[in-house]
N, C-alpha and C positions, 0 to 999 in steps of 0.2 A: 244260540245253541239250543234254546227251548224249541225252536221250530224244527230242529233236526232230531230231537230226542224221541218224539212220537214215531216217525217213520222208521228210525233205526230199531226201536223196541219191537215194533210190529214186524220188521224185516227179520229180526232174530227169532221171534216166535214162529213166523212163517217158515223159516229155514229149518227150525227144529221139527216142525210138523212134516216137512218134506223129507227130512232125514229119517224120522220115525216111520213114515209110510214106506220108504225104500227098504228099511230094515225089516219091516213086517213082510213085505214082498219077498225079501231074501229068505226069511224063515220058512215060507211056504214054496220056495224055489220058483217064484214067478218074476223075479227081478230082471231076468234076461228077456222077458217079453216086452217089446217096445210099445205094445198097445196100452199097457198099464200106465205109461207116462202121461196119458191124457188126464188122469186124475191130478197130476202135478199142476196143470193149468187151472183146475178147479180150486186147488189149495191156494195157489198163488193169487188167483182172482179174489178169493174170499179174504185173504190177508190184506190185500189192497183195499177191498171194500170196507173192511173194518177200520183200517187206518184212516181212510178218508172220512168215514162216518164219525169217528171220534174227533178227528180234526175239526169237522164242521160243528159238532156239538160243543167243543171246548171254546171255539172262537167264531160264533156265527156272524158277528158284525164284520170281521176282516176276512171271511172266507170268500174266495173267488175261484174261478175255474183254474187259474194258473196255480194258486196255492194248493188246491186239491190234486191237480195233475202232478205237481212236484212231489207232494206227499206220496202219491201212488208210485211214481217212478223210483223214488228213493227206497221205499219199502220193498218193491220188487227187485231192485238191483242188489240191495243188501242180501235178500234171501237167495238170489241167484248166485252171487259170489260165494256165499258160505256153502251152499249146496254143491256148487261146482268143485270147491276145494275138498269137501267131503267125498264127492264122487271120485275124484282123482286119488285121494288117499285110499279109498275102498278098493279101487281097481288095481292099484299098484302094491299095496301093503297087506290088505286084509284078505282078499280073494283074487289071487293071480289068475285063476282060470275064468274069471268073470268076463273079461274082454273077448277071448276067443269064443266063449259060449254065446255072448251077445251078438257078435258078428256072424256066427254060424246060424243063429236063429233068424236073423234078418234076411238070410238067404240071398244076399245081393252080390256075393263074390267080391266084396270090398277088400281092398288092401289098405286097411286103416290101422294106425297105431293109436296108442293111448292119448297122444297129444291132439290128434284129429278128433277123436271121440269126445274128449273133454271140451274142445273148442265148440263142437256141435251142441253139447249140453249147455254151454254158456250162452251161445247165440239163441238157442231155443228158449232159454229162460228170459233173456233180454227181450226177445220178440213177444213172448207171452206177457211180460210186464207192460210193454207199451200198449199192446192191444187191450189188456185188462184195464189199465189206467184210463184209456180213452173210453172204453165201454162203461166203466163204473162212473166216470164223471158225467155221463149222460143222465144218470139218476140224480146226481147232486147239484148240477148246475142250476143257476137262477134262470128262470124263463123270461124271455122278453116278448112273449106273445101279447098281442093287443086284444083285449076282449072285444068281441063284436056284438053290437046291440042289434036286435032284430025287431 
């Protein structure tokens, strides 16, 4: 259980930051602009980075690429699931006009319902998690380069 507590904690914190960012955007009426969702990737990537960094600091002898990647994936998946549940709650209970505004601003003529949009939010979060975990692990992996004598 100790192996899971760190990524779950960081996943909860990352999801809280994602929700706070979304609510700040809602305060200034920018939450319907899909371009601002790029910052979600930065927030998720930073949460994954910190979780892997702390994991390596706490247990440097047993840290491996697999352990770090697993920490990153769990952190991102927890954050994505919680944010997706919040997004669904916000779009169905808090601001019912949110989904039509979002679809109208995207200007794609999409015939999408809340289930499809929520599914897309979840898939984007999971994809961001995998890419971020792979990218961050490039910073923390042990190198196997052989030093060349000249």
